[in-house]
C-alpha positions in Angstrom: 86.2 112.1 98.8 89.9 112.4 97.9 91.9 109.9 95.9 95.6 109.8 96.5 97.0 108.2 93.3 100.5 106.7 93.2 101.8 105.5 89.8 104.9 103.4 90.1 107.2 101.9 87.4 109.4 99.2 88.8 112.3 97.5 87.1 111.8 93.9 85.9 114.6 92.5 88.0 112.9 93.3 91.3 109.3 93.3 90.0 108.1 90.1 91.8 109.8 91.0 95.1 108.4 94.5 95.0 104.9 93.4 94.2 105.0 90.9 97.1 106.3 93.5 99.4 103.7 96.0 98.4 100.8 93.6 99.0 102.1 92.1 102.2 103.8 95.1 103.9 103.5 98.6 102.4 99.9 98.8 101.5 98.8 97.2 104.8 101.0 99.7 106.6 99.4 102.6 104.7 95.9 101.4 105.5 96.8 100.9 109.2 97.4 104.6 109.5 93.6 105.0 109.5 93.6 107.9 107.0 92.3 105.9 104.1 89.0 104.0 103.8 90.0 101.8 100.9 92.5 101.2 98.1 92.7 99.7 94.7 95.8 98.5 92.9 96.0 98.0 89.1 98.7 97.0 86.7 98.9 99.0 83.5 98.5 96.7 80.5 99.9 99.1 77.8 103.5 100.3 77.4 105.2 102.9 75.4 107.6 101.4 72.8 110.7 102.5 74.8 109.2 101.7 78.2 110.7 99.0 80.5 109.6 97.6 83.7 106.1 97.1 85.0 103.8 100.0 85.9 101.2 100.0 88.7 98.6 102.4 90.0 97.6 102.4 93.6 94.6 104.6 94.6 93.9 105.3 98.2 90.6 106.9 99.2 90.4 109.4 102.0 87.2 110.9 103.4 88.6 114.4 103.5 91.5 116.6 102.5 92.4 117.0 106.2 92.9 113.2 106.4 95.1 113.2 103.4 97.1 116.2 104.6 97.6 114.6 108.0 98.8 111.4 106.4 101.3 113.4 104.2 102.6 115.2 107.2 102.7 112.5 109.8 103.0 109.2 108.0 104.1 109.4 104.3 107.8 110.4 104.8 108.6 107.3 106.9 106.6 105.0 104.6 108.2 106.4 101.5 111.7 106.1 103.1 111.0 102.4 103.8 110.2 101.8 100.1 113.4 103.6 99.1 115.4 101.6 101.6 114.4 98.3 99.9 114.1 99.4 96.3 116.2 102.6 95.8 117.1 103.2 92.2 114.7 100.4 91.0 111.5 102.4 90.7 110.1 105.8 89.9 106.9 107.1 91.4 104.5 109.8 90.3 101.9 111.0 92.8 98.7 112.9 92.1 95.6 114.0 94.0 92.1 113.9 92.8 88.6 114.8 94.1 85.7 112.5 93.4 83.0 114.4 91.5 79.5 113.1 91.9 
């Protein structure tokens, strides 16, 4: 299994709006693509002394690398553009890819 991990720091002044949008719109849109079997969303509880905003981690699970790659090619650009349209300049995102080791 593949875990597509997105870590996002969002500014305080749009935090509540962003969180609501993620739960009601963006994450359901990602899941409707059919390339992921599940997701988990967590809020980081620790901050660096100079850090502002709220930081979240969203982990999407894909059955295969092929599913992830197809999502990246066919779906991710439009979904990421939608996020940027609403919250441009108010967040930073870091993406990583992991493989589950059993």
